[in-house]
C-alpha positions in Angstrom: -1.9 27.5 -12.1 -1.1 26.6 -15.7 -4.3 24.8 -16.7 -3.2 23.9 -20.2 0.2 22.5 -19.2 -1.4 20.7 -16.3 -4.0 19.1 -18.7 -1.4 18.0 -21.1 0.8 16.6 -18.4 -2.1 14.6 -16.8 -3.0 13.2 -20.2 0.5 12.2 -21.1 1.0 10.4 -17.7 -2.4 8.7 -18.0 -1.7 7.3 -21.5 1.6 5.7 -20.5 0.1 3.4 -17.9 -1.1 0.0 -19.0 -4.3 -1.2 -17.3 -2.5 -4.3 -16.1 -0.1 -2.2 -14.2 -2.8 -1.1 -11.8 -4.7 -4.4 -11.8 -7.4 -3.5 -14.5 -8.4 -5.7 -17.4 -7.4 -4.3 -20.8 -10.7 -5.3 -22.5 -11.3 -5.8 -26.2 -13.0 -2.5 -26.8 -10.4 -0.3 -25.3 -9.4 2.4 -27.8 -7.6 4.8 -25.4 -3.9 4.2 -24.9 -3.2 3.6 -21.3 -5.9 4.3 -18.7 -9.3 5.9 -19.2 -10.2 9.1 -17.5 -12.8 7.5 -15.3 -10.2 4.9 -14.2 -7.7 7.5 -13.1 -10.5 9.3 -11.2 -11.4 6.1 -9.4 -7.8 5.4 -8.5 -7.4 8.9 -7.3 -10.7 8.9 -5.3 -12.1 11.9 -7.2 -15.2 12.2 -9.4 -14.8 11.4 -13.2 -16.4 14.8 -14.0 -13.8 16.6 -11.9 -10.9 14.8 -13.5 -12.3 15.3 -17.0 -12.4 19.1 -16.4 -8.8 19.0 -15.3 -7.7 17.3 -18.6 -9.9 19.8 -20.5 -8.0 22.7 -18.9 -11.2 24.1 -17.3 -11.1 22.7 -13.8 -10.6 24.6 -10.5 -7.2 24.6 -8.8 -6.8 21.1 -7.2 -6.1 20.8 -3.5 -2.9 19.1 -2.2 -5.0 16.1 -1.3 -6.3 15.8 -4.8 -2.8 16.2 -6.2 -1.5 13.5 -3.9 -4.3 11.2 -5.1 -3.4 11.9 -8.7 0.3 11.3 -8.1 -0.4 7.9 -6.6 -2.9 7.0 -9.3 -0.6 8.0 -12.1 2.5 6.4 -10.4 4.5 9.6 -10.6 8.1 9.7 -9.7 9.3 12.2 -7.1 10.4 14.6 -9.9 7.0 14.2 -11.7 5.1 14.7 -8.4 7.0 18.0 -7.8 6.3 19.1 -11.4 2.6 18.3 -11.0 2.4 20.5 -7.9 4.2 23.3 -9.7 1.8 23.2 -12.6 -1.1 23.3 -10.2 0.2 26.3 -8.5 0.8 24.4 -5.2 4.6 23.9 -4.8 5.3 20.7 -2.8 6.2 21.3 0.8 9.7 20.5 2.1 10.0 16.8 3.1 9.9 16.4 6.9 13.3 14.8 7.0 15.9 12.6 5.2 14.3 9.4 3.9 15.3 6.3 5.9 13.8 3.5 3.8 16.2 1.8 1.4 14.8 0.3 -1.8 15.0 -3.5 -2.1 17.0 -3.2 -5.3 19.7 -1.2 -3.5 19.8 -3.8 -0.7 20.2 -6.5 -3.3 22.9 -4.5 -5.1 25.2 -4.1 -2.0 24.8 -7.7 -1.1 25.9 -8.9 -4.6 29.0 -6.6 -5.0 32.0 -8.9 -5.2 34.7 -8.4 -2.6 33.4 -4.9 -1.8 32.5 -3.3 1.5 29.3 -1.3 0.8 26.8 0.5 2.8 24.0 3.1 2.4 23.7 6.4 4.2 20.9 8.9 4.7 21.6 12.5 3.9 22.6 13.1 7.5 25.2 10.2 7.4 23.1 7.7 9.3 24.1 4.2 8.1 20.9 2.6 6.9 22.0 -0.6 5.3 25.3 -2.5 4.9 26.7 -5.8 3.6 28.8 -8.4 5.4 32.1 -7.0 4.4 31.3 -3.5 5.5 30.3 -4.9 8.9 33.5 -6.8 9.1 35.7 -3.9 8.1 34.0 -1.2 10.2 31.6 -2.7 12.8 28.5 -4.8 13.2 26.0 -2.0 12.9 23.2 -4.2 14.0 24.9 -4.5 17.4 24.8 -0.7 18.2 21.9 1.6 18.8 20.6 3.5 15.8 22.0 6.9 16.9 25.4 5.4 17.1 25.3 4.4 13.4 25.7 8.0 12.4 29.2 8.5 10.9 29.3 12.2 11.9 28.9 11.3 15.6 31.6 8.7 15.2 33.9 11.2 13.5 33.6 14.1 15.9 32.5 12.5 19.1 34.2 9.1 19.0 36.6 7.3 16.7 36.0 6.7 13.0 36.8 3.0 12.7 40.6 3.5 12.8 40.6 5.7 9.7 44.1 7.1 9.1 43.0 10.5 8.0 39.6 11.4 9.6 40.2 15.2 8.9 39.3 14.8 5.3 36.0 13.1 6.1 35.3 15.7 8.8 35.7 18.6 6.3 33.6 17.0 3.6 30.8 15.7 5.8 30.4 19.1 7.6 29.9 20.8 4.3 27.4 18.3 3.3 25.5 18.6 6.6 25.1 22.3 6.1 23.4 21.7 2.8 21.2 19.0 4.5 20.0 21.5 7.1 18.9 23.8 4.3 17.0 20.9 2.6 15.3 19.7 5.8 14.8 22.9 7.9 12.0 21.4 9.9 13.6 18.1 10.8 14.3 18.0 14.6 16.7 15.1 14.2 19.0 17.0 11.9 18.9 20.1 14.1 19.6 18.0 17.2 22.6 16.4 15.5 24.1 19.8 14.6 23.5 21.0 18.2 25.1 17.9 19.6 28.2 18.1 17.4 28.5 21.8 18.0 28.4 21.3 21.8 30.8 18.4 21.8 33.5 19.1 19.2 35.7 22.2 18.8 36.8 20.8 15.4 33.1 20.7 14.2 32.5 24.3 15.5 35.4 25.6 13.5 34.4 23.8 10.3 30.7 24.8 10.8 31.7 28.4 11.2 33.2 28.5 7.7 29.8 28.1 6.1 31.2 26.0 3.2 28.8 23.8 1.4 30.9 22.5 -1.5 32.6 19.1 -0.8 35.3 17.2 -2.5 35.1 13.4 -2.9 37.3 11.1 -0.8 39.2 8.9 -3.3 40.8 6.5 -0.9 41.3 5.9 2.8 43.1 3.5 5.1 41.5 1.5 7.9 43.7 0.1 10.7 41.8 -3.1 11.4 42.6 -5.0 14.6 42.5 -8.4 12.9 44.1 -7.9 9.5 46.0 -4.7 10.0 46.0 -1.7 7.5 43.5 -1.9 4.7 43.7 0.8 2.0 40.6 1.1 -0.1 39.3 3.1 -3.0 36.1 5.0 -2.2 33.2 5.5 -4.6 29.8 7.0 -3.8 26.7 6.5 -5.9 23.9 9.1 -5.3 20.3 7.9 -5.0 18.8 11.2 -6.0 15.1 10.3 -5.4 15.8 9.2 -1.8 18.6 11.6 -1.0 20.8 8.7 0.0 24.2 7.5 -1.0 25.7 4.1 -1.7 29.4 4.0 -0.5 31.6 1.3 -1.9 35.1 0.4 -0.7 37.3 -1.7 -3.0 41.0 -2.6 -2.9 43.5 -2.6 -5.7 43.5 -6.1 -7.3 46.4 -8.2 -6.2 47.3 -5.9 -3.3 47.7 -6.9 0.4 44.6 -4.9 1.1 42.6 -7.0 -1.3 43.9 -10.1 0.5 42.9 -8.5 3.8 39.3 -7.9 2.4 39.2 -11.5 1.2 40.0 -12.7 4.7 37.5 -10.4 6.3 34.8 -11.6 3.8 35.3 -15.1 5.1 35.4 -14.2 8.8 32.7 -11.6 8.6 30.1 -13.6 6.7 30.1 -16.2 9.5 29.0 -13.6 12.0 26.9 -10.9 10.4 24.5 -10.4 7.5 23.1 -7.5 5.4 20.8 -5.6 7.7 18.8 -2.4 7.6 17.8 -0.7 10.9 18.4 -3.9 12.8 16.3 -6.2 10.5 17.8 -9.0 8.5 17.5 -8.7 4.7 18.4 -11.9 2.8 
């Protein structure tokens, strides 16, 4: 436990929070920037004396429960929360599994992207959210059970939406999955997915045996759509680091036949499906 660094870190986080951010009045006599010590203590459900001793670098090692309360009271990010635990000599435990909740801002982003098929995946390639055009290009994810929304299952145990070159995705996703297993060693869902793919796909078994973890990005792919024919799209992926999620965006070259195909699908698709997450409608 680094008492001095912990004290300085707590003080710096406390001083950056305006009282109004946590529903407290500023008051005319407030001289302290940010929150007072007793306010943080109250928000963290610990005694003011105990918190003061932590900021004075003379407190005992805080428990994980206390650290959790301080992280919530000080509105720490995931990175700051991990740093707090490290300073207190209590490294955070591994998360139980890949986060499934998508932030409202990300849902709004994929809905507003013009003429782009966009969706969000968890670390284990489960599709968590999607927009109208993604549903029209790939499938209405709301109409299939949650387990069938996993792109790895579709790639190795089914058919990956008529993609012309699934082998590239299979290689890249298998390498990513091996890293996911290392990040979430206690998640039964991830382990069950690996076991299922291992039992059902010779191709997966061969790729898994290579123990590769580095992956190369997929720059483009072609979908063979039953309504509009071949659609070639550029692929871009934006990492959401704090959620271990990824926003995948498919766009076509402007003026190309594929762009016209996406334009047609955007008209047809929006009449049938909407942006959904885990089966719930998000407007």
